[in-house]
N, C-alpha and C positions, 0 to 999 in steps of 0.2 A: 503492499498498500503506497502512494507516496504522497504530500501534501505541497502544493508548489504555491501556495496562496499562503503566507502569515509575514506578518508586520513584524514592527519593533517599537520602543517609543519613541524613537525619532519623528514618528509622524503627527506628533502633541492629542494624539487620542488614544495611545496604547498605552499597555503598563508590563512593567518585567524588564530585566536584559537580558541581550539578545542571546547567553550564555544560557539562561534558563528554559528559550525555546527548545534549542537543541538539544536540552539534557529532556523535554518532556518528549521530542520524538523519539530520540536514540532511546526512552524508558516504554516507551508507548511501540517499540518495536516497528516502526517505519522504515521503509528501504532505500525511501531518498526523499529532501526535502527541496524547497526551494524560497528563498525571503523573498517578498514580491511588497516592500514598502512604498509608499504615494510618493511620487517622480514631483520636486518642485514645483505648483502650480506659475510660479512667477517665470522658471524659466521658459514657461509656455505662454509668457506675456497676460497671467489673467492674478488678479488679487484678490482672493475672496473677502469675504466680510469677517469668517471664522479661517483661525487655522486648521489646516483641514489635512495637511499634506508636511513633509519636511521641510526643512528652511536648505535653498538653494547652498549654502556654504557647509552643509552637513551630509551633500551626496558623497563629498570623497571619504567621508570619514565611516559613513554605511559600508559605501564597499570595502573597505579597510576591515570592518566589522565581522562582513562574510565574509570575506576573503580567511581573517582567523579563525572563524568555523569551520570552512571545509578542512583549511590544515590541520584542527583537533579532533572534527568528526570521525566516527565510526562508518558512517554513511556519508553516501555522496549528498552534497550540499553544493545548489547552484544558486545563481546570483540573479535574480530579478526584480522585474520593478512593476508596480502600478500606475499608469500612467493614464490622464484625464484623456479622452478626449474632445478636442473644441473643434465645432465646423469653423471651417474658415480660417484656421490656425495651422493647416497641416505643413505647412512646410516651417514652419517657426518648430512643430513639435517633432518633424525630421531630422531636422539639424541637432535641436538639443537630445534627443535620445539616442543619435550616433556619434556623438562625443564621448557615450562612455561601452563598457564592454563586457554588455549584460547578456545571459544565458536566454532570457527569453522576457517579451513586452507583456504584461497584460492590459489589453484593451479596454477599460471601463468609461461608464457613464453618470456622474454624481451628476451635472448642471443640467437644465433645459433652459435655456438663456441665461437669466443669473439665479436662477431657482434653483438650489441646492436642495432636491427633491427626496436625498436618502437619508436627511439630517430630523430626525424629533421635532426640532426646533422650528422647522418650518411646516408641522403634520398640518395645521389649519387651513395652508394655501389648497390643500387635496379639494376640502371642502367647499369651496370658491369655483372651483377648476369643471370643463367639461371633460369628464373623465376619457368620454367616447375619442374627444381629440387628443386628449395627454398622451393614449396610449399610441395612436396615429405618430404622434410629433415623435415620442420614443422610439415606437422601432422604424420611423423612416431615421433616427438618427442615429440607431444601431446600424443599419443598411450603409449611410455613409462611412462609418466608423469602419466596416468590413472590407469596404472600396477604398480605402485610404491607402491599405498596404502596410500600414505604419505598423501595425500589431502582429502577434505572434496566434496570442489567447484572446479570446472576448471572455472578459468579465463578467461573472453575474447577471447574464443576458436579459432575464425576465425580472430584474431589481425595481424595476416600476410597480410590483404588487407589494412591495414590501411592507406595507403599512393597511395592505388587505382591503385598497379600494379599486375595484373591478369597474370596467365599462360596463353598462346596462345594453349596449350590442353585442352580438355575437363577435368575439375576436379573433375566432379560430383560424381565419386567412391573413392576418395577423404572422401567425407561426409559420405558418406554409411560406408565406413571400419571404420573412427573415430568414430560415432555414435556405431556401433556394438560395437565397443573396450570401451567405456563408459559407454552402459549398461549391458555388460561381469562383468567390475569393478563396477558396482553399483556407482559412480560418478556423481553427481549433475551437473549441468552446469548453470551457470549465463547469465540470459539478462543484459549486459550490455550496457548502454542509452552513453557512452561517444562515440561510434562509429560514432552517427549522430553529434557529431560535429567534427569529425575529417573529414582528406581530401575526406575518402572514400563514406562519408556520408548514411550509413548504420550502425544498430543495431551492436553487436557481439552477438550472430552468426546471421546468415542472415535467415529470412525464409524459406529456404531450407534445414538448417542446425537444426533448430526449429520443423520443423515438421517431420522431422526424427526422431529425438530425443520422441518426442510424439507417433510417432507410435511403438516405442521400448520402451514405459516408463522409458525413463530416467526422474529423475526430474528437473524440472528449479526454481532457484532465481532470484532477481532482485538486480542491482545496478546498480548506478551512477558513479562508478570510480569519485566522487568529490574531486576535486584539491582544491576548495576555496569555502566557504561557500555557494555565489550564485547559486552551481551547487547541492546540495543535491538537491534528489528526482528528478535534470531536466531529463525531458522528459519521465518521469517512468510512466504516464499518458496512452500518446504513446505504453510504453513498453507492458502494462496491454493489451491493444488493442491487439498490434501484438502476444500478447502470447493466448489471446481466439482465433483471427484467427487460430493458430497454431492448436486449440485444446485442448490448457489446459484451468483446470479447477481450478489448486492448484497452489500452489508456498511453497517452502522451506524454513523453516526458523531451527533454530538451538539454540542447548543450550546443554553447556559439551560434546561438538562434538557427540552429539544424533541428529537427525533429524526428524522434524514433520514437519507433512503439512499444510497447511492452506487454506481459500479457496480466488481464487483469484479477491481481489478485488480491485478499485480504491479508 
């Protein structure tokens, strides 16, 4: 079992030191891990209201921390990052990410326009929003992200459901459309187990998404989205079972931004 979505305290909203995350991974018997902390938004030309990523001047120290873990670990440790996809800033993002030796880059969407829709502080905005239009906007942005060629993995694919607000209309067509774009651009999808810890109480993405991904040949990887040491590997056994139920037999791993497939095991 692998965990490719582990944060550190440098992102300003996680706890614990990086050594504790590695120790927890080894204690739980994980076969391979990757740290994927939040890439500095200021390097993408964005200054959010709240600090939700590491500072730009901390990035070299983050890379050094992960390299130190790699040297002392009993398991493979990969250097990843979770970067926000910001429409219209593709060139800036490409240049910023290319400057660092990542093994993989997770592309995620946390902002729609200036709204951080994944933050509970802004939960009230959902109640003032046309949810049908919101879902269309979100998945249209996912499609742009997939087509950008910037990322190796699509992070928490249907995170727009995090707080259990759903459209009134049938949105299954968005699942089909999104998965076809992912397949056309050969973008891997993570099964992010943190959805089970969110109000929606469902993995990102849903089984419906996973089954469609499988039918179209979209690769998957695994991540806990741990923001504290105890969450490393959390619910990943459950995630593996879900992937097998959806028809997957392999999981993607990365090194030097090259994807390889490994047998799906607990």
